[in-house]
LOFI-991090 format. One record per residue (C-alpha): residue in one letter; x, y, z. Coordinates in Angstrom, 2 decimals. Layout:
# LOFI-991090
- dodo, xx, yy, zz
- A, X, Y, Z .
...
***
This chain:
# LOFI-991090
- dodo, xx, yy, zz
- M, 16.64, 12.95, -10.32 .
- N, 15.22, 14.28, -13.62 .
- A, 11.50, 15.07, -14.45 .
- I, 10.24, 16.56, -11.20 .
- S, 13.41, 17.63, -9.50 .
- N, 14.24, 19.96, -12.51 .
- K, 11.48, 22.14, -10.98 .
- L, 13.54, 22.53, -7.73 .
- D, 15.66, 25.58, -7.47 .
- T, 19.39, 25.43, -6.81 .
- E, 18.88, 26.16, -3.04 .
- L, 16.36, 23.34, -2.72 .
- I, 18.64, 20.90, -4.50 .
- A, 21.54, 21.89, -2.16 .
- D, 19.16, 21.38, 0.77 .
- L, 18.08, 17.99, -0.42 .
- T, 21.78, 17.03, -0.99 .
- A, 22.56, 18.22, 2.60 .
- I, 19.78, 15.87, 3.87 .
- R, 20.91, 12.90, 1.98 .
- S, 24.44, 13.44, 3.19 .
- A, 23.24, 13.70, 6.73 .
- V, 21.32, 10.43, 6.48 .
- G, 24.26, 8.74, 4.99 .
- K, 26.36, 9.73, 8.09 .
- L, 23.97, 8.33, 10.58 .
- P, 24.65, 4.96, 12.38 .
- D, 23.79, 1.99, 10.36 .
- A, 19.90, 1.50, 10.20 .
- R, 19.04, -1.94, 11.14 .
- L, 15.78, -3.96, 11.47 .
- P, 15.13, -5.33, 15.13 .
- W, 15.84, -8.89, 14.07 .
- N, 18.94, -8.34, 12.02 .
- A, 21.88, -6.91, 13.73 .
- R, 24.30, -7.96, 10.97 .
- D, 23.18, -6.39, 7.66 .
- P, 22.50, -2.69, 7.68 .
- V, 19.56, -1.10, 5.80 .
- D, 20.47, 1.35, 3.04 .
- L, 18.23, 4.26, 3.72 .
- I, 19.77, 6.30, 0.89 .
- D, 19.02, 3.49, -1.60 .
- Q, 15.42, 3.34, -0.19 .
- G, 14.93, 6.91, -0.68 .
- N, 16.43, 6.86, -4.16 .
- R, 14.09, 4.13, -5.19 .
- M, 11.03, 5.94, -3.95 .
- I, 11.98, 9.22, -5.75 .
- D, 12.65, 7.28, -8.87 .
- C, 9.00, 6.14, -8.75 .
- F, 7.74, 9.62, -7.99 .
- E, 9.71, 11.14, -10.88 .
- N, 9.12, 8.48, -13.63 .
- W, 5.59, 6.96, -13.32 .
- L, 3.76, 6.95, -10.01 .
- L, 2.44, 10.50, -10.07 .
- D, 0.16, 11.53, -12.95 .
- D, 0.05, 14.89, -14.69 .
- E, -2.54, 16.39, -12.42 .
- Q, -0.66, 15.45, -9.24 .
- T, 2.68, 16.53, -10.70 .
- Q, 1.09, 19.85, -11.66 .
- I, -0.32, 20.48, -8.19 .
- L, 2.93, 19.61, -6.47 .
- G, 4.84, 21.57, -8.87 .
- M, 3.01, 24.76, -8.13 .
- Q, 4.82, 24.92, -4.76 .
- P, 8.34, 23.51, -5.39 .
- R, 8.79, 23.02, -1.65 .
- Q, 6.14, 20.41, -1.72 .
- L, 8.38, 18.32, -3.97 .
- F, 11.30, 19.08, -1.79 .
- I, 9.24, 17.90, 1.25 .
- L, 8.30, 14.64, -0.40 .
- Y, 11.93, 13.81, -1.42 .
- A, 13.28, 14.72, 1.97 .
- S, 10.58, 12.44, 3.62 .
- A, 11.65, 9.56, 1.26 .
- Y, 15.16, 9.77, 2.92 .
- L, 14.07, 10.63, 6.49 .
- G, 10.93, 8.39, 7.06 .
- D, 12.78, 5.41, 8.29 .
- I, 15.64, 6.95, 10.27 .
- G, 14.03, 5.51, 13.36 .
- L, 15.80, 2.32, 12.33 .
- T, 19.15, 3.90, 13.41 .
- D, 20.25, 3.70, 17.06 .
- G, 20.13, 7.55, 17.27 .
- A, 23.73, 7.90, 18.23 .
- G, 24.62, 11.58, 18.20 .
- L, 21.03, 12.50, 18.08 .
- A, 18.53, 13.26, 20.83 .
- K, 17.23, 9.77, 21.94 .
- A, 13.63, 8.85, 21.10 .
- S, 11.97, 6.13, 23.18 .
- L, 12.69, 2.63, 21.77 .
- S, 9.15, 1.52, 22.75 .
- E, 7.75, 3.94, 20.25 .
- S, 6.70, 2.77, 16.63 .
- L, 9.29, 3.21, 13.99 .
- Y, 7.47, 6.24, 12.39 .
- T, 6.81, 7.95, 15.76 .
- R, 10.50, 7.46, 16.54 .
- S, 11.53, 8.80, 13.11 .
- G, 9.22, 11.84, 13.49 .
- E, 10.70, 12.60, 16.97 .
- L, 14.19, 12.38, 15.65 .
- I, 13.33, 14.83, 12.70 .
- R, 11.67, 17.35, 15.00 .
- T, 14.45, 17.45, 17.65 .
- N, 17.50, 17.11, 15.35 .
- W, 16.43, 18.95, 12.25 .
- Q, 19.70, 21.02, 12.14 .
- A, 21.91, 17.89, 12.33 .
- L, 19.84, 16.30, 9.57 .
- G, 20.51, 19.20, 7.23 .
- I, 16.94, 20.62, 7.37 .
- A, 16.93, 24.38, 6.69 .
- D, 14.43, 25.44, 9.44 .
- A, 12.07, 24.06, 12.13 .
- T, 9.01, 24.92, 10.22 .
- L, 10.09, 22.68, 7.34 .
- A, 11.13, 19.98, 9.82 .
- D, 7.70, 19.91, 11.38 .
- I, 5.96, 19.61, 7.93 .
- I, 8.30, 16.77, 7.07 .
- T, 7.54, 15.09, 10.28 .
- R, 3.81, 15.39, 9.74 .
- V, 4.17, 13.74, 6.31 .
- C, 6.24, 10.91, 7.74 .
- L, 3.83, 10.37, 10.63 .
- Q, 0.79, 10.30, 8.27 .
- A, 2.56, 7.96, 5.87 .
- G, 3.04, 5.66, 8.83 .
- N, -0.65, 5.66, 9.71 .
- H, -1.74, 1.95, 9.36 .
- D, -4.96, 2.12, 11.37 .
- G, -7.16, 3.01, 8.29 .
- A, -7.87, 6.53, 9.60 .
- D, -8.38, 9.31, 7.17 .
- P, -4.85, 10.85, 6.86 .
- S, -6.39, 14.33, 6.36 .
- A, -7.78, 14.22, 9.92 .
- A, -4.45, 13.42, 11.59 .
- E, -3.61, 16.99, 12.12 .
- S, -6.22, 19.71, 12.50 .
- K, -3.93, 22.64, 11.81 .
- A, -3.18, 23.20, 8.13 .
- A, 0.50, 23.04, 7.09 .
- V, 1.48, 26.37, 5.47 .
- I, 4.82, 27.32, 4.05 .
- D, 5.76, 30.46, 2.00 .
- G, 2.17, 31.60, 2.57 .
- A, 0.64, 28.59, 0.76 .
- A, -0.95, 25.46, 2.09 .
- V, 0.96, 22.09, 1.73 .
- N, -1.09, 19.13, 0.68 .
- V, 0.15, 16.88, 3.51 .
- P, -2.24, 14.02, 2.82 .
- L, -1.21, 13.75, -0.81 .
- L, 2.50, 13.88, 0.17 .
- A, 1.93, 11.23, 2.81 .
- A, -0.06, 9.01, 0.43 .
- C, 2.78, 9.23, -2.13 .
- L, 5.41, 8.25, 0.53 .
- R, 3.34, 5.39, 1.96 .
- L, 2.54, 3.98, -1.49 .
- G, 6.15, 4.41, -2.67 .
- R, 7.29, 2.52, 0.39 .
- A, 4.85, -0.34, -0.08 .
- L, 5.67, -0.84, -3.66 .
- N, 9.30, -1.55, -2.68 .
- P, 9.28, -5.11, -1.45 .
- N, 12.99, -4.75, -0.56 .
- S, 12.57, -1.88, 1.79 .
- A, 13.16, -2.71, 5.47 .
- T, 9.47, -2.16, 6.61 .
- T, 7.90, -3.96, 3.65 .
- L, 10.15, -7.02, 4.29 .
- S, 8.79, -7.12, 7.75 .
- Q, 5.24, -7.18, 6.44 .
- I, 6.00, -9.94, 3.96 .
- Y, 7.57, -11.97, 6.72 .
- D, 4.41, -11.68, 8.86 .
- H, 2.57, -13.37, 5.90 .
- L, 4.66, -16.54, 6.10 .
- P, 2.65, -19.40, 7.56 .
- T, 5.76, -21.29, 8.85 .
- K, 8.28, -18.72, 9.85 .
- D, 10.66, -21.06, 11.45 .
- R, 11.78, -22.24, 7.96 .
- F, 13.21, -18.80, 7.14 .
- A, 15.70, -16.58, 8.92 .
- E, 14.20, -13.18, 9.09 .
- D, 17.49, -11.57, 7.97 .
- R, 17.61, -13.88, 4.85 .
- L, 14.24, -13.13, 3.38 .
- E, 15.68, -11.33, 0.38 .
- D, 17.63, -14.43, -0.68 .
- Y, 14.47, -16.03, -1.87 .
- F, 13.08, -13.32, -4.18 .
- S, 14.15, -10.38, -6.25 .
- V, 12.08, -7.54, -7.98 .
- Y, 13.49, -6.91, -11.44 .
- D, 10.88, -4.53, -12.91 .
- I, 8.31, -2.17, -11.42 .
- G, 6.15, 0.42, -13.18 .
- P, 2.87, 0.69, -15.29 .
- H, 1.59, -2.52, -16.86 .
- P, 2.19, -2.26, -20.61 .
- Y, -1.12, -3.74, -21.50 .
- L, -3.53, -3.04, -18.61 .
- N, -4.32, 0.64, -18.09 .
- G, -4.42, 1.78, -14.52 .
- T, -2.36, -1.13, -13.33 .
- I, 0.97, -1.18, -11.39 .
- R, 3.03, -4.42, -12.29 .
- L, 5.84, -5.76, -10.25 .
- R, 7.87, -8.60, -11.84 .
- I, 9.47, -10.80, -9.28 .
- Q, 11.65, -13.95, -9.37 .
- C, 11.00, -16.31, -6.46 .
- T, 12.65, -19.55, -5.40 .
- D, 10.32, -20.72, -2.72 .
- P, 6.50, -21.45, -2.78 .
- E, 5.78, -20.22, 0.67 .
- I, 7.59, -16.83, -0.14 .
- H, 5.53, -16.85, -3.28 .
- R, 2.33, -17.05, -1.34 .
- A, 3.52, -14.41, 1.15 .
- L, 4.28, -12.13, -1.77 .
- K, 0.73, -12.62, -3.18 .
- H, -0.67, -11.76, 0.40 .
- H, 1.38, -8.69, 0.35 .
- E, -0.08, -7.86, -3.20 .
- R, -3.53, -7.85, -1.74 .
- S, -2.51, -5.57, 1.12 .
- V, -0.95, -3.04, -1.32 .
- Q, -4.17, -3.36, -3.41 .
- H, -6.22, -2.58, -0.32 .
- L, -3.88, 0.29, 0.42 .
- L, -4.18, 1.74, -3.01 .
- E, -8.04, 1.62, -2.96 .
- T, -7.99, 3.22, 0.54 .
- I, -5.75, 6.08, -0.56 .
- N, -7.77, 6.71, -3.77 .
- Q, -10.85, 7.11, -1.50 .
- Q, -9.28, 9.63, 0.82 .
- V, -6.81, 11.69, -1.29 .
- R, -7.40, 14.21, -4.00 .
- P, -6.31, 14.13, -6.69 .
- R, -6.47, 10.41, -6.62 .
- F, -3.86, 8.18, -8.24 .
- L, -4.18, 7.23, -11.90 .
- Y, -3.82, 3.57, -10.79 .
- S, -6.35, 1.25, -9.42 .
- E, -4.84, -2.21, -9.60 .
- V, -1.64, -3.87, -8.42 .
- I, -0.35, -7.11, -9.91 .
- Y, 2.66, -9.10, -8.79 .
- E, 3.83, -11.22, -11.70 .
- I, 5.95, -13.86, -9.97 .
- E, 8.24, -16.10, -11.99 .
- P, 8.86, -19.35, -10.02 .
- Q, 12.25, -20.89, -10.03 .
- G, 12.54, -24.50, -8.91 .
- Y, 8.99, -25.13, -8.05 .
- T, 5.55, -25.21, -9.58 .
- P, 3.04, -22.76, -7.95 .
- I, -0.48, -23.94, -7.21 .
- D, -3.12, -21.29, -8.12 .
- L, -6.33, -21.85, -5.98 .
- K, -8.31, -19.17, -7.58 .
- F, -11.40, -20.30, -9.46 .
- T, -14.42, -18.94, -11.13 .
- V, -17.97, -20.16, -11.51 .
- D, -19.89, -20.01, -14.92 .
- S, -23.18, -18.18, -14.16 .
- S, -25.06, -20.31, -16.67 .
- A, -23.81, -23.50, -14.98 .
- G, -24.89, -22.17, -11.59 .
- L, -28.39, -21.44, -12.98 .
- Q, -28.50, -24.97, -14.35 .
- L, -27.45, -26.35, -10.96 .
- F, -30.40, -24.75, -9.09 .
- M, -33.05, -24.92, -11.82 .
- G, -32.07, -27.92, -13.85 .
- N, -32.06, -31.59, -12.91 .
- R, -28.67, -31.86, -11.36 .
- L, -29.82, -30.97, -7.85 .
- Y, -33.33, -32.26, -8.20 .
- S, -34.34, -35.30, -10.25 .
- D, -37.58, -33.56, -11.26 .
- R, -37.60, -29.82, -12.05 .
- R, -41.03, -29.61, -10.41 .
- A, -39.45, -30.38, -7.08 .
- W, -37.67, -26.96, -7.41 .
- M, -40.85, -25.07, -6.54 .
- P, -41.58, -26.57, -2.99 .
- A, -37.90, -26.29, -2.00 .
- T, -37.79, -22.58, -3.00 .
- T, -41.07, -21.83, -1.59 .
- A, -39.87, -23.37, 1.74 .
- S, -36.78, -21.32, 1.64 .
- C, -38.71, -18.13, 1.02 .
- S, -41.17, -18.99, 3.88 .
- I, -38.19, -19.29, 6.26 .
- N, -36.96, -15.83, 5.13 .
- T, -40.47, -14.47, 5.54 .
- I, -40.60, -15.54, 9.12 .
- R, -37.28, -13.82, 9.73 .
- Q, -38.21, -10.54, 7.84 .
- P, -41.88, -10.65, 7.21 .
- F, -42.60, -7.07, 6.17 .
- R, -39.71, -6.73, 3.75 .
- L, -39.76, -10.18, 2.03 .
- N, -43.53, -10.74, 1.94 .
- S, -44.02, -9.35, -1.58 .
- A, -40.78, -11.15, -2.68 .
- T, -42.21, -14.52, -1.58 .
- T, -45.42, -13.90, -3.49 .
- S, -43.44, -12.90, -6.56 .
- V, -41.12, -15.92, -6.35 .
- S, -44.09, -18.30, -5.78 .
- S, -45.95, -17.01, -8.83 .
- R, -42.84, -17.23, -10.91 .
- C, -42.34, -20.79, -9.79 .
- A, -45.88, -21.73, -10.62 .
- T, -45.44, -20.22, -14.08 .
- T, -42.22, -22.24, -14.62 .
- V, -43.75, -25.49, -13.59 .
- S, -46.79, -24.97, -15.79 .
- E, -44.59, -24.55, -18.79 .
***
């Protein structure tokens, strides 16, 4: 931890170390479908913090969070604690297994803050609120999730911004437990792949700002299966939508507005189904002789189409019909 964590005082660094140590002592975190391989919550937290410190936050966001060092501490602590609901809770007060992962994590933080190395209950409550808002996937405005403002050391905590950082940092790590689950959901034929072996088919070897496209986050991925490739591209679109939503809701917004997954296929040839239409070719299609053998036939067809729309919306489109008809007449006369 370098750039931002240098702003933490010695006491906060010690508190963060205590939380990381406590998380490391928890029973192995596991996804519901994988009882064999544990999830490394410490590694997940380290990856997110690396993003926060090195490139994800811009100067304005860094300055705002740095004005209250405990905000940075809360963000880093949330990176380690946000997914502790994946553990079985042994040694901690039980949270209902029917609850969502983030609700379960929040309950464990609130009821076991001392065992998790958190200094006091107020801090634990704010960390819980950040984790819960980061897990809000219903599209609601995160600023509305809690009506009472979070205050610590007499200063308000920007919970929506912290939650947005946590949520985006988690989404940009395709190897995190919850993101793997989302990628798996995008697979069209799931029976071909064991859920606990998904990581065997792809690896992320670089993530950060795109070197040539300003405002773009680039993930460079090696992939060995075309269906996993398509699932990753679906996930790319979901992360793009998430980034757009966050930038509409949170201030200061993120510097980035685009997300690109550059996937290097290994052992297969991907098929890109995207296409574009040349506007001049489209105009020629409708006004030239490709659709009608005689360009004069374009006017009756267009007038008839406008007449149908006029019947549907007579007041709004009446003037448009007259305008189109006169333009058609002018065109034919030429």
